[in-house]
Backbone as numpy.savetxt, mean C-alpha at the origin, in Angstrom:
# Nx Ny Nz CAx CAy CAz Cx Cy Cz
23.40 -5.44 -1.53 23.17 -5.30 -2.82 21.99 -6.21 -3.62
21.49 -7.56 -2.84 20.65 -7.97 -3.49 19.61 -7.17 -3.32
19.08 -6.41 -2.30 18.12 -5.96 -2.15 17.63 -4.57 -2.68
18.68 -3.77 -3.35 18.81 -2.78 -4.41 18.49 -3.48 -5.90
18.48 -4.63 -5.95 18.48 -4.87 -7.26 17.37 -5.94 -6.94
16.77 -6.18 -6.39 14.89 -6.62 -6.57 14.34 -5.58 -6.51
14.71 -4.36 -5.59 13.65 -2.83 -5.90 13.99 -2.43 -7.11
15.35 -2.66 -7.58 15.36 -1.92 -9.10 14.44 -2.79 -10.08
14.65 -4.14 -9.75 13.70 -4.81 -11.00 12.14 -4.31 -10.60
11.74 -4.44 -9.24 9.93 -4.25 -8.98 9.60 -2.88 -9.63
10.45 -1.95 -9.68 10.47 -0.22 -10.05 10.35 -0.27 -11.58
10.96 -1.32 -12.25 11.43 -1.40 -13.59 9.75 -1.70 -14.09
9.36 -2.91 -13.21 8.14 -3.33 -13.59 7.04 -2.55 -13.42
6.73 -1.50 -12.34 5.97 -0.38 -12.23 5.99 0.11 -12.83
7.50 1.45 -13.30 7.31 2.59 -13.92 8.31 2.83 -15.09
8.35 1.53 -15.86 9.10 1.49 -17.30 7.76 1.62 -17.90
7.95 2.86 -18.65 6.62 3.36 -19.50 6.67 2.65 -20.61
7.51 1.54 -21.57 6.97 1.15 -22.52 6.31 -0.34 -21.73
6.88 -0.38 -20.81 5.83 -1.96 -20.31 4.61 -1.70 -19.62
4.64 -0.16 -19.21 3.31 0.20 -18.64 2.51 0.37 -19.93
2.54 0.47 -21.19 1.92 0.77 -22.21 1.09 -0.57 -22.74
1.75 -2.01 -22.21 1.24 -3.26 -22.08 0.34 -3.73 -20.99
0.68 -3.39 -20.17 -0.07 -3.77 -18.45 0.77 -2.96 -17.27
-0.60 -2.07 -17.05 0.42 -0.96 -16.11 -0.98 -1.47 -14.78
0.61 -2.41 -14.36 0.21 -3.02 -12.62 0.05 -1.95 -11.81
0.75 -0.73 -11.54 -0.20 0.58 -10.79 -1.33 0.84 -11.03
-1.59 1.08 -11.86 -2.49 1.75 -12.80 -3.74 0.69 -12.19
-4.00 -0.67 -12.61 -4.28 -1.62 -12.22 -4.67 -1.44 -10.65
-3.74 -1.41 -10.40 -3.81 -1.78 -8.42 -4.68 -0.37 -7.62
-4.04 0.66 -8.33 -4.60 2.01 -7.95 -6.22 1.51 -8.19
-6.71 1.10 -8.93 -8.12 1.47 -9.45 -9.04 0.37 -8.56
-7.92 -0.35 -8.17 -8.86 -1.83 -7.49 -8.74 -1.14 -5.64
-7.62 -0.34 -5.03 -7.34 0.03 -3.82 -8.53 1.05 -4.22
-8.49 1.91 -5.02 -9.97 2.83 -5.00 -11.06 2.73 -4.63
-11.63 1.68 -5.35 -12.91 0.80 -5.51 -13.14 0.52 -4.20
-12.21 -0.56 -3.81 -12.60 -1.21 -1.81 -12.62 -0.22 -1.07
-11.78 1.20 -1.01 -12.00 1.77 -0.13 -13.27 2.68 -0.53
-13.92 3.22 -1.37 -14.77 4.06 -1.46 -16.00 2.81 -1.30
-15.98 1.67 -1.62 -16.74 0.69 -1.13 -16.66 0.55 0.49
-15.73 0.79 1.60 -15.85 0.60 2.56 -16.19 2.14 3.48
-15.77 2.59 2.68 -16.57 4.36 2.72 -17.90 4.53 2.44
-18.47 3.85 1.92 -20.36 3.81 1.38 -20.67 3.81 2.94
-20.78 3.33 3.98 -21.54 3.19 4.96 -21.69 4.61 5.75
-20.56 5.31 5.69 -20.52 6.53 6.47 -21.27 7.91 5.28
-21.21 7.44 4.45 -22.75 8.76 3.60 -21.90 9.90 3.28
-20.45 9.37 3.07 -19.60 10.46 2.83 -18.81 10.46 0.99
-19.29 9.13 0.74 -18.79 9.53 -0.73 -19.72 9.54 -1.95
-19.03 10.84 -2.45 -19.95 11.53 -3.43 -19.67 10.66 -5.08
-18.56 10.23 -5.10 -17.90 9.39 -6.78 -16.28 9.39 -6.62
-16.36 8.55 -7.41 -14.89 8.05 -7.97 -14.78 8.00 -9.48
-13.51 8.56 -9.84 -12.70 9.05 -10.83 -11.61 8.75 -10.68
-11.28 7.63 -11.58 -10.09 7.44 -11.96 -9.56 6.83 -10.57
-8.24 7.68 -9.84 -7.45 7.27 -8.86 -7.89 8.51 -7.93
-8.94 8.92 -7.70 -9.52 10.05 -7.49 -10.98 9.57 -6.66
-11.08 9.81 -5.10 -12.28 9.24 -4.69 -12.74 10.71 -3.84
-13.60 11.02 -4.50 -14.65 12.15 -4.13 -15.56 12.43 -2.67
-14.76 13.19 -1.87 -16.05 13.08 -0.61 -16.57 14.18 -0.22
-17.43 14.17 0.66 -18.03 15.60 0.91 -16.87 16.75 1.70
-16.81 17.15 0.51 -15.45 18.42 1.27 -14.12 18.06 0.96
-13.61 17.08 0.70 -12.19 16.68 0.29 -12.42 15.53 -0.86
-11.35 15.17 -2.07 -10.81 14.87 -2.56 -9.86 13.97 -2.09
-9.75 12.51 -2.58 -8.41 11.71 -1.81 -8.15 11.39 -3.14
-6.51 11.27 -3.50 -6.26 11.00 -4.81 -5.13 10.20 -4.55
-5.37 8.68 -4.97 -4.93 7.60 -4.61 -3.36 7.69 -5.34
-2.22 7.63 -5.11 -1.29 8.12 -6.52 -0.46 6.67 -5.87
0.48 6.15 -6.64 1.82 4.99 -5.97 2.51 6.28 -4.94
2.45 4.97 -4.01 3.34 5.61 -2.92 2.02 5.46 -1.47
0.67 5.94 -2.13 0.15 6.15 -1.56 -1.21 4.64 -1.58
-0.90 3.54 -2.56 -2.15 2.77 -2.95 -1.39 1.45 -2.15
-0.09 1.42 -1.43 -0.29 0.31 -0.78 0.96 -0.33 -1.49
0.90 0.01 -2.81 1.89 -0.93 -3.60 3.51 -0.32 -3.36
3.52 0.48 -2.96 5.40 1.03 -2.61 5.68 0.39 -1.10
5.00 0.00 -0.39 5.31 -0.65 0.89 5.53 -1.71 0.49
4.45 -2.59 -0.07 4.57 -3.65 -0.34 6.04 -4.25 -1.01
6.13 -3.50 -2.11 7.53 -3.74 -3.09 8.59 -3.64 -1.93
8.76 -2.64 -1.13 10.11 -2.54 -0.26 10.09 -3.44 0.56
8.72 -4.11 1.17 8.95 -5.42 1.74 9.15 -6.73 0.96
8.57 -7.05 0.16 8.65 -8.23 -0.49 10.15 -7.64 -0.85
11.06 -6.87 -1.37 12.21 -7.10 -1.82 13.13 -6.96 -0.65
12.66 -6.97 0.49 13.52 -7.49 1.43 13.14 -8.99 2.03
11.95 -9.51 1.76 12.00 -10.65 2.08 12.71 -11.51 1.24
13.19 -10.79 -0.06 13.52 -11.98 -1.24 14.93 -11.83 -1.03
15.31 -10.59 -0.84 16.62 -10.72 -0.36 17.12 -11.28 0.81
16.26 -11.63 1.98 16.73 -12.40 3.23 16.56 -14.22 2.98
17.92 -14.74 3.66 17.53 -16.18 3.91 16.12 -16.65 3.84
16.35 -17.89 3.56 14.76 -18.54 3.50 14.61 -19.28 2.44
14.02 -20.38 2.60 13.41 -21.42 1.76 12.60 -20.40 0.71
12.36 -21.01 -0.57 11.13 -20.87 -1.21 10.04 -20.53 -0.88
9.72 -21.51 -0.21 7.93 -21.68 0.47 7.94 -20.58 1.57
9.16 -20.34 2.08 8.96 -19.36 3.11 9.10 -18.24 2.52
9.70 -17.92 1.63 9.93 -16.15 0.83 8.18 -16.10 0.48
7.77 -16.93 0.08 6.49 -17.23 -0.65 5.16 -17.00 0.37
5.51 -17.66 1.18 4.80 -17.32 2.87 4.73 -15.87 3.19
5.91 -15.47 3.34 6.60 -14.08 3.75 5.85 -13.05 2.83
5.92 -13.08 1.34 5.47 -12.04 0.79 3.76 -12.07 0.75
3.26 -13.48 0.76 1.82 -13.32 0.66 1.15 -12.47 2.03
1.67 -13.26 2.83 1.26 -12.41 4.16 1.38 -11.30 4.52
2.60 -10.89 4.26 2.67 -9.38 3.74 1.70 -8.29 3.33
1.67 -9.07 1.86 0.63 -8.37 0.95 -0.60 -8.48 1.73
-0.99 -9.30 1.90 -2.65 -9.09 2.75 -2.54 -8.12 3.90
-1.82 -8.09 4.72 -1.63 -7.12 5.83 -1.64 -5.93 5.43
-0.44 -5.60 4.67 -0.36 -4.28 4.40 -1.39 -3.44 3.43
-1.97 -4.69 2.42 -2.96 -4.03 2.10 -4.07 -3.30 2.65
-4.65 -4.38 3.36 -5.15 -4.06 4.32 -5.40 -3.20 5.47
-4.19 -3.07 5.47 -3.99 -2.20 6.54 -3.95 -0.48 5.86
-3.62 -0.84 4.37 -3.75 0.64 3.90 -4.99 0.99 3.25
-5.90 -0.05 3.02 -7.54 0.31 2.90 -7.74 1.13 3.98
-7.90 0.47 5.40 -8.34 1.16 6.90 -7.32 2.19 6.86
-5.81 2.48 6.59 -5.61 3.96 6.83 -6.00 4.92 5.63
-6.63 5.15 4.44 -7.19 5.64 3.22 -8.75 5.90 4.16
-9.15 5.01 4.27 -10.69 5.21 5.15 -10.20 6.09 6.02
-9.59 6.01 6.95 -9.31 6.77 8.14 -9.18 8.29 7.41
-8.15 8.24 6.80 -7.67 9.59 6.23 -9.09 10.30 5.32
-9.95 9.46 5.13 -11.42 9.85 4.48 -12.16 10.55 5.46
-11.98 9.75 6.24 -13.42 10.28 7.60 -12.38 11.35 8.61
-11.37 11.28 8.82 -10.58 12.58 9.23 -10.52 14.01 8.00
-10.46 13.89 7.33 -10.46 14.82 6.32 -12.07 15.68 5.76
-13.24 14.53 6.21 -14.45 15.03 6.43 -14.63 15.68 7.68
-14.29 14.78 8.40 -15.11 15.39 10.25 -13.98 16.31 10.66
-12.68 15.99 10.57 -12.08 16.86 11.27 -10.67 17.22 10.21
-11.23 18.09 9.44 -10.32 18.26 8.17 -8.99 19.33 8.50
-9.06 20.04 9.71 -8.10 20.33 10.00 -6.67 19.64 10.74
-6.98 18.48 10.68 -5.79 18.07 11.36 -5.53 16.67 10.01
-6.29 16.99 8.96 -6.14 16.05 7.96 -4.35 15.85 7.55
-4.04 17.05 7.22 -2.38 16.73 6.83 -1.68 16.34 8.31
-1.90 16.89 9.59 -1.02 15.98 10.21 -1.10 14.64 10.26
-2.62 14.38 10.05 -2.64 12.81 10.56 -2.56 11.56 9.09
-2.42 12.58 7.99 -1.75 12.00 6.77 -0.31 11.96 7.31
0.33 12.64 7.07 1.87 12.55 7.14 2.37 12.02 8.38
2.01 12.27 9.77 2.83 11.87 10.26 2.19 10.49 11.35
0.91 10.59 11.25 0.15 9.17 11.49 0.28 8.13 10.93
-0.47 8.44 9.53 -0.95 6.88 9.05 0.50 6.70 7.79
1.33 7.35 7.76 2.63 7.17 6.91 3.29 6.65 8.07
3.34 6.74 9.13 4.28 6.28 9.91 3.45 4.64 10.64
2.29 4.46 11.14 2.24 3.07 11.18 1.79 2.51 9.67
2.43 2.93 8.53 2.74 1.77 7.31 4.00 1.72 7.46
4.65 2.43 7.51 6.37 2.05 8.06 6.61 1.05 9.04
5.96 1.61 10.38 6.05 0.40 11.28 5.46 -0.51 11.41
4.85 -0.85 10.09 3.59 -1.92 10.48 5.08 -2.86 9.04
5.36 -2.30 8.56 6.06 -3.29 7.32 7.48 -3.52 8.25
7.97 -2.84 9.15 9.26 -3.15 9.39 8.83 -3.90 10.75
7.46 -3.87 11.39 7.28 -5.41 12.23 7.35 -6.60 11.39
6.26 -6.39 9.93 6.53 -7.72 9.34 7.72 -8.31 8.99
8.52 -7.23 8.16 9.73 -7.66 8.01 10.35 -8.41 9.04
10.57 -8.10 10.52 11.07 -8.63 11.55 10.31 -9.89 12.09
8.84 -10.00 12.29 8.24 -10.99 11.95 8.83 -12.23 10.66
8.73 -11.82 9.76 9.74 -12.74 8.61 11.15 -13.36 8.79
11.22 -12.61 9.63 13.14 -12.77 9.85 13.29 -13.83 10.90
12.62 -13.76 11.93 12.07 -14.79 12.46 11.60 -16.29 11.89
10.43 -16.01 11.75 10.25 -17.25 10.62 11.01 -17.89 9.84
11.74 -16.80 9.06 12.74 -17.49 7.95 13.78 -18.35 8.66
14.11 -17.83 9.57 15.49 -18.17 10.68 15.20 -19.50 11.56
13.71 -20.09 11.53 13.44 -21.16 12.48 13.63 -22.67 11.19
14.14 -23.68 12.01 14.31 -24.62 11.39 15.16 -24.70 9.96
């Protein structure tokens, strides 16, 4: 029940329209992810431009929305860490580590999706749905299991 409470708070902070008019955490974060991903894709020579949450590549455009920007995976993980036992210090370390790992992995995931979309377009859907999402879910679970082991020590 504690987990559901933390997830509800996170989703209100991210999705509550009156709050979004003051500060749009999801929008700000999405723009950051888009810019970082486009920067990483530059050496491949396939970036045509960036427009809001969209990265235009040769032959394909990637629209990075909530659920694709890595924020949702992080919120699910962070709520689990907060709901599990552990000292405040361990929770901060667990959440910080999880944020870094999940966001780094997410940028790598989007870069890989871009490369697959440009060079192996026929496999894009399968790579996006079955491989890229599965890896994010698996890494989130592994991170949380690592946190459980870490928080349980001492």
